[in-house]
N, C-alpha and C positions, 0 to 999 in steps of 0.2 A: 386685544379684539379677542372673543374666547373661541377656542377651537370649535369645529364641528364633530362631535363623537359617534352620533348615530344617524344614519340617512336611509330612508328605505323609499323606492320609487314603483308604484303601481304594483306593489307585493299582492300577491295571489297565491292561494293554496285550496287544494280540494282533498278531500279524502271520500275517494269514490265519487258518485254522483253528489255529494254533499260539498257546497261551496262554504270554506271556513274564513277565509280572507280575500275579498273582492276589490282590491285596487288601494291597499292602505300606503299612503304617501306621507313620511314626516322627517323632520330635521329637529334635532336635539342638539344643543351646545353643552359645553363643560359646565360645570355648577349647577344644572338645572335637577331638580326634585321634580320627576313627572309623575302626576299621580295617574296612573293606567287604570282604567275601571271599565265595566261594561255588563251587562247580564253574562249568565253561565253559558258558555256555547258562542260568544261573541267573537273569539280570536284572539284573547289576551294571550294564554299561555303558549298558543301556537306562533303568535308573533316572536316572544322570547325563545321558543325553544328554534326558531329557524335563525335567531340571531346568534345563540349559544352554538350552532351547528349540530343539535340533535336532531333536527327535521330538516328533510331535503325534499326535491322533488316540487318546488316551487317555482313561479315565474316572477318576474321584475328584479329587480336590484336591491343589495343591502350592503352597505358600507359601515364599518365601522372603524373609528379612528382613519377615516380617508382610505380605508382599505377594502378591497372588494373581497368578500368572503366565500365567493364561489370558487375561487382559486385550490382550494384544499389544503390551505396553509392553516396550519392551528396554532401560529405565534401568537396571534392577538388575543386568544384566549387566556394569556398570562395577565392580562388586563382586566380581567373580569371577576367579578364576586357573583355569587347565587344563591339565594335562600328559596327551595321551591316549596310550593304549598304541603305535598306530603314528600317526605325524603325517608330513604333509607339508610340507616349508619350501622355502623359492625358493634353489633351489641355486647360482644365479647371483649371489645377493646376498653381501656380506660381513656378518660378525656385526655390524658396527657399523650398515650399511646396514639390516639386518631387525630389530634391536631396537630401532632409533631409529622406522622403520615402526611396528611394532608398539605402543610407548609412545605415538606421536601419535594411533593409532587408538583408545586409550584416553583420550585428552585431555591427555595430558602437552605441556607445551612441550617444542619440539624441543631445546633446550638443556638442559634437564633431563634430557629421555630420552636424550640423549648422553651425559651426564655418567654418569647412572646405569649406562648400560648398560658403558661402558668401566670403571668401578670393578666392577661386579660380575662382569665376566668376569675381570678381574685377580684378585679374591678367589676366585674359582672356578677358578683355575689355568689359564684360557684366553685369559690377555690377548695372549699371542704372535699369536693367530691373530684379533684384533679387525678388522685391515683384510684378512684373507684371506677368500676365497669359500668359503662353507659347503660346495661341492662337495669341498673338499678336507679336511672335517673327517672325524674318526675318529667312531664310533660313541658313543664317552663323549663327545668335544666336542661332537656333535649333542645328545645327552642333556643335558648342562649347558647350552646354549644354549635348550634348550626349557625347562628349569626357569626360568633367568633371565626370559625371557619371559614366564611365567606369574606372575612376582613383582615385575615391573617397575613396576605401577602400582599396588602396595601394596594388594592386594585384602583384602576381608573375610573371602571364603569361596573355598578352594581344592579342587579334584578331581585326585588324582594316580592314574593307572591305570599301574602298573608303571613308578614314575619312574626308580630305579636301575638299570634294564637298560644296562649296558655301562660302569658307573661301576666307579672299581677302589676298591679297600678304604678308602684314605684318604677321596677324594671321599663314599662311603656315609656314612661317620661325620661328615662335614662335613653333608651333607644331612639326618642324624637331629639334628643339633644346631638346625641350621635349624629345621626343624619344631617342635621343642622349644620354642624362643624364640619363634615365632610364635604359637603355642598359648597360651604364656604372657602374649603381649600381647593375646590375647583374638580370635586369628585361628581359624577354624573349619576342620578339614581333613578330609576323605575321602580315604583311601588305600587303594586299591585293589591288590592284588598275591597272587602265589601262594608267596612266599616267606614262609612262616607264621612262621619265628623271629623275623624283624624286624616284622612286624604286631605280635605278641605282645609285642615290646618296646617299640614305640613308642606303640602306641594307648593312649587311656584307656579306650576302648568298642570292643567288638568285634560287627558286626552281620554274621550270617553267613544269606546267601539259600540257599534249596534248593528248586527247582522254582517259582520265582517267588513264595515266602512266604519269612518272617523264621521262621527256623528257632532262632535265637538272639539275644540283645540284651543285652549286659551287659560289666563289666569283666572281663578274663581271670581272674582271681581266682574270682569269683563264677561265670563258666560251667565253670571247672575243680571247683569243688566240687560242680556240679550234675550233671556228666557224666563222673565218676570222675578222679582226679587224673592228670594226664598232661601233654603239651605240646599248643599249639593243633592242631600236625597231627592228633594222636591225637584230638583232641576233633572237630576236621572231619571225619575218617573214621569217627568213629562215629554223627555228627548226619546225615551226608549218605548214611550206610550203606553207603561203598563200602571193603570188604575185600579184595578181589582182587588187590591191587598186589604181594603175595611170589609168589603164583600166577602173574600173569603177566609180572612180571618174570623168573621162573625159566623160563618157556616161551620167553620172548624171547630169553634167553641161549643156551638150548639150540636154536634156531634158528641163532642166530649162529655157533654152534660148530659147525655141521654142515658137512661136507666133502663 
């Protein structure tokens, strides 16, 4: 029987008068890859930040690994890896220095952190910049560094927000294989992206947020049957009620062509 890793019950969050989360309840077991999607402002990042302990002043309950996170303990965070959509890294450090530092923060022995950092950078195709300063890295190299830093301590729960931005096609295939194998080993993954075809292919279950509420929750095949046959992008459009994309695209292009 798989363990319950993430539980939220009637999760609500406001920013002033604006309601961002309006009663989000979900349960996620070990080994699931959750495609966590929704329009901008739907509440995806806010949910994740609450679970990470970055956001507070919410109502409802959140449990990670069976532990209520509202008690102030931070021990559960050692079991989490996170790649935000926009991340700040220490540009003046080398890849070696940055990853060893991150590893030690999570309690790894410095020698083990250094060994894993070097090997993982080599396997991800950036071993040649191991001793180079991060300021010299390309966008793809930085993204690989962030992915490695989230996995260095072998976490049980992973949050990925647009993780393949900047990666080339071969690296995307490697990353997808990494996620599949991690899930097979019982790791739980929240994958948030606007690239619907990738979400459709890698997710064992899809949760769609719309206006702070869960609008859909289930495997792609199930959502496909419930909401007419089509791609995840078409289902997304149907459930969120956004149907002006063709008209807006046409109007945009007509302005571009004006002389």
